[in-house]
N, C-alpha and C positions, 0 to 999 in steps of 0.2 A: 551333712557329708562334709568330709577335706577335702578340696581340689588338688591338695599337693601328694605324692606318690614317692614313697623313698625306699631302695635298697640299697642293699651293702655287695660289692663285687668285692671278689679276693683276685688282684692279678697272677694268672697262673704262666708259663710254659708259652698257649695257644694264645696267647694275649699278644707276645713278645715278639719286637720285628729286630730284623738283623744289626740295627743300635742298639737293644739291651735295652729299651722302655714299649710302653705298650703301643702296639703300632695305630695309627692315625683312624686306620679306615673300622677300626674294633671303636671305636668310639662311635662312628655313625652308624654300624651296629646295634650297639647299644643303643643309641637313640630311640630307635625307630622298637629296639625290646624293649625301651622304658612306655614310647606310647600305646605299645599295642596294649603293655600287660597292664597300663592305669584304664584302658580302656572295659579289658576287659571284667575290671573291679565297678567301674559303673554304667556301664552298656543297661545293665538292667534297671536300673532306676530312670531310663529317657524314655522318651515316645521311640527312640532308634535303633533300638537293642541288635535285629537284624541287618542294620547298612553298617556300610564299610569304609572307611577313613582310606586317602588315597594321599601320599604324601606329593609336595606341589614346588615349595621350594627349601633350602636349608642352607641356614648359613651357621656355621662352626668355627670359631675362635680355640684355640691348643694354644694355654698360655704356660703351662709347668709341665714337664715329663715324670711318668708314674715307671715305678717300675718291678720287677717281680718281686712278689709275697707284699705289695702292698695292699694296703685295703682301700677302695676308693667308695663312697656316696655317691650315689646318683638320685638327683633329684627331679622330678617333672611336675610341671602344672600346665592348666590352659590359663591363656589369656585373653581380656577380651575380644568377641569373633570382630571384625575386618570385614563387613558385607559375606561373601560367601567361604571367607578364607578364617581357616580355624586357627590361630597363633599358639604353638608352643611352647614354652623354655622346659631345655635338659641341662640341667649343669651337676658337674662331675666336681669332688671333693676328692681332695688325699692330705690328710693330716693338718686338717681345717683350711685348709686355703682350696679357693678356684682351681683349679687345672684343663678345665676345658667349660668351653660355655656353648651354648646349642639354641638355635632359634630356628623353630621351623612353622611353613604354612602348611596345613591339610585342607581337605576338602573330603565331606559328607556326601557318598554315594548311596542312595537308593540301588537296594540288591537286586529287586526286582524288576524296576526300569533300567538301573545303568543311569541313571539322571543323577545328577549332582543337585543335592537339597540347600533349601538358604534355610538356615537355625535362626529362629529368632535371636535379637542382640540380648535378650534376657536370658536364655536358655543355661547358661551357666548358673544364676543365679537361683534355676530352680533345683540345681542340685547342693548345693549349700542349704538349702530347708532341712 
């Protein structure tokens, strides 16, 4: 299984702010959306299909502006776990250039108990098989 999830986004009026470029808050929305879509795609192949991820830390760097009509390629992938935290990268490209770079940390909650789950360090390896 490929641990990278990609999709193209066409920038529309709803994404544009008063400065005539994609609003920074829109990228935060897309970061969460990409993570959720990726989990929905892979969760049935894990031991945790009913559990939910919660965002606990988010760092984002805006490198270039993107404008109405541009096509953004969004790419997300998990990185090696850090204890109970699961890092995830979400990158946004436009015209072949990295325009926004996001690094997030997530924790997995048991939906039934409401408690955080500690995943084995190699849990991503099992998804790659």
